[in-house]
N, C-alpha and C positions, 0 to 999 in steps of 0.2 A: 504493499499499499504506499501511497504517497503521503507519509505522515510528516507534518511540519509543526513542531511545537514552538510557538512564538507569540508574543503579544502583537496585536495588530489593530489598527483603527481604519476600517475601510471608508472610502469616500467616493465621490462621483467620477473619479478618474478612470474607473474600469480596471484598475490594477487588481489582479487576482488576490483575494484575502488569504492570508496564511491560516492554517488550520489551528483551531483551539478546541477546548473541551466543550464549548457551546458556540452557537453561531453569533458572531459579534454584531452590534448595531452599526449602521452606516451613518456617517456624519453628512448632513445636508449643507447646502451653501449658505443657509441662514444660521448655522451653528447648532441647530437641533439634531437629535439623533433619531433614527427610525430603525426598528427591528427589521432585519433583512429577510426573515421568513414570516409570512402572514397567513392567517386564516381568513378567507373571503366568503361571505354569505352568498354573493354572486348571483348570476342570472339563473342558475340551476334551482335556486330557491326563490325565484321571483314571485311576487304576490300582487294580485290585481287590486285596484282601488276598492275599498269597502270590504274586502275579505277579512274574516276573523284572524286573530293572532294565530300564528303557526306554532303551537306548543312544542312540536317535535324539533323545529328549528331553534327555538329558544334553548331546549335541553341540549341539542347538539353543540350550539355555540358556547353554552355554559361548560360543557364537557371539554371543548377545545381550550377554554381558559384554564380549566382545572389541569389539563394535560401540560400546559406551559406556554400556550400561544399568548403573546402579549400585543401583537399587531392584528387588529380586527378591522376588516374592510367591508363597507356597505355602500349603498347609494340611494338617492331619492328615486332613481329610475327602477331600482329593484323592488321597491315597495316593502323592504324588510328592515327599515331602520328601527321600527318599534320592537321587533324581535331582538335585535342586537342590544337595544337599551334595556330590555327586560332581562336578558342574559347577564349583562354587566351588573345590574342591580341585584340579581340572585347570586352572583359570584361573591366569594370571600376575598377576592383580590382587590386591593384599594384602587380607586380610579386613577390615581397618579402613576400607577405601575403599568397602566394599559396605554396603548397607542391606537387611537380610533380615527379611522378615515371614513369620510363620506363625500358624496359628489352631487353637484347640481346638474340638472338634466342637460344632455348634449344637444337637444333639439328644440326645447320649449322656450318660447319668448315669455319672460316673466321678470319680476323684480328679484334681483339677486338677494337683497336683504330679507325680503319676505320668504323666499325659498330657504335661505339659511336659517331663519327663525323657526320655520316649520320643521326643518330637519332636527334642530336642537330640541324642539318640543317633542317630536316623535322619539328621539333618543333619550329624552328626559335627562339631558346633560347640560352643564353650564358652558362647556367648550368642547371642541374637537381638536385633535392633534394635527390633522391634515384635512384641508378642504380643497377639492379638485373641481375644475371645469371638466365634465365628463366627456366633452367633445366640442368642436368649434362650429357645429353645423346649425346652431340657432342663429348665427350672425349672417346678415346680408351684406355687411360692409366691414372694412377694417375698423372704422370708428366704433361700430357696435361691439366688436370683439374687444377693442381697447377699453371701452367703457366698462364692460363686464369685468375686465381684469382690474380696473381702478376700484370697482366695488369690492373685489376680492381683497385688494390691498387694504381698503378701509376696514374690512372684517378682521384682517390680521392685526391691524393697528389697534383694534378694540380689545384684543386679547382673547377673543372667542374662538379663533382658529390660530393655533401656534405656528403652522406652516401652511402655505398655499401652493398649488401646483395645477397641473393639467393632465388630461387623459386623452388618448387617441389623437393627439396633435402631431402634425407633420412639421418639418423644419419651417416651411413657409408660414404656418400659423404662429409658431413661436417667434419668428422674426417680426411678425406684425406686432406682437405684444411688446417685444423688446424695444421697439421704436419709442414707446411712451412709458414703459414700465418704470416705476421707482424701485420695485422689488422684483427680481427675476423669478420665474417659477423654480420651486425647489426640486420638482420631480415631474416626470411624464410617465404615466402608467399606460402601457401599450400591450397589445397582443404580441407575444414574443415566444418563439419556439424555433427549432431548426429549420422549419419550412417558411418562416417569416422572420428574418433576422434584422431587417431595417439597417443595413450596413452603414450607409451614409448618414442616417439619422443618429445612430449611436456615436459616430465620430463627432457630429455637430454637438451632441449633448456633452460629450467629454471635453470638447473645446470650450464650452460655456459653463462647465461645472454644474450641469443639471443632472441629477440622478435619474435612473430608469428603473421602473417597477414592471414586472412581467405578469401578465395574466394568461391563462390557457397554455402553460408551459408544456403540458403533456399531450398536446394534440397528436404527436406521432403514434401514441398508443391508445388514444381515445376516439379520434375522428378520422385521421388520415393514416390508417393503419397499414397501408400497402407501400410505405415509403422506404427510402434507402437507409435510414438510420436504424431500423429495427434490429438488424443482425448485430450491429456494433453495440447498441444498448444492451442486448442480451449477453454478449460476450463480456462487456464491462460489468454487468450485474453479477455474473458468475465469478469474475475476478475478485470483486470487492465483497461478495457475500451479501448483496443488497438486492432490491427489486429494480426493475427497469424504470419505475416511476422515480425512484430516488436518484437514478443516474440522470434523468431529465431535469429534476430539480437542482441537483448539484452542478449540472452544466451551466445553469443560469447563475448560481451563487459564485461559481468559480470565474465568472466574468465580472464580478463586482456588482451584480444586479440584484435588486430586491425581487423576491418571488412570492406569488400567492398560490395557495392550494385551496380548492373548494370541495375536498372530499367529504362525503357524507358518512364515512365509516370511521367511528372512533378508534378502532384498532389500527387503522392505517394512519390516522392523525398521530397516534401515539408512536408508531414505528418511525414516521418521518422525524418526529422531534428527537427520538433517541438515536437514530441512525445517521442522519445527515451530518452531525458534527464529527462523526467517527471516521470519515474518509474524505479524500480530496482527489479529483481527477488531475492527471498530469497536464501540463500545457499542451502536449502533443494530442492527448485524448480529447481535450476541449476543441482543439483545431481540427482533428479528424471528424468529429461530430458536425462541426460547422461546415466543413467542406462537403460532406455527404448531404447535409441538409439543403445546401444551395442547388442541389440537382433537382429539387422539387419545390413548387410553390403552392401554398395553401393558406387561405385566410378564412377563419371561422366566423368572426363578428364584423358587423358594420359593412357588409359586402355591397350594399346598395350605394355606398359612397365611394367605391373604388372600382376601377377597371379590373377585369379578371387577371390581367398580367401585372398589375401595379404591386411592386414589392417595397414601396416606400414605408 
């Protein structure tokens, strides 16, 4: 195994973090720290407006907290902020030990401040650790996008969101924000896996000290299962004595990226938390997965906003 015992403070540079007994937090460009491995309530647990509380999701989220997950991710668009808030309230873990992320709708035209107040109300929290623009598609002009970001900066200034960032943004969208931003985005949460690597976008983020968070990292074994990385993931899983899922998650972590899992199985959540700190892919193994992944293109989410061959 590629065992490296050393203290390390990951940041948005993309330098591979050294191995420790636990997964270290990543320092954002605003000085705050974000846990690099997160539990996401996600679209798999999406709830329609007016639907009753999902008690199973509350229990699963509470279980994730009990297991050791401290970064918890939800969104207005998922309809499950109430469930996350209920799980936090039911947990014995103090609020200040948790890192909670939520997002404003990617497509809805609305007051930023009213949407944020509604999210806090559903979460029953006084603040969130990270508030994201879920996507840029609500805006019909650069000015509209820039105004939404100015609203986000005001929310951050109020202390009710410790950090602010974006999700599903391309370089062109972030460049629009940076023209007028007083505070740059701390992070961009994007679909990221071997078949959607956003190569130029990652370079841009590292040049601008913007962290990257990955959702749907396990697409090669959940949705696009006939792809070229499967055999290598299987070989590496046998080498390290872990699952293929853990290889996929570690591939993200070993590139200095925050990674989310939305597994609904407590046993799997427990295994991820115990196994991921115990091994590290070599730089060549990371590169080999990347090279194989570039042979195939697959996008799972937001496909109506991208051409079929758009790899950005």
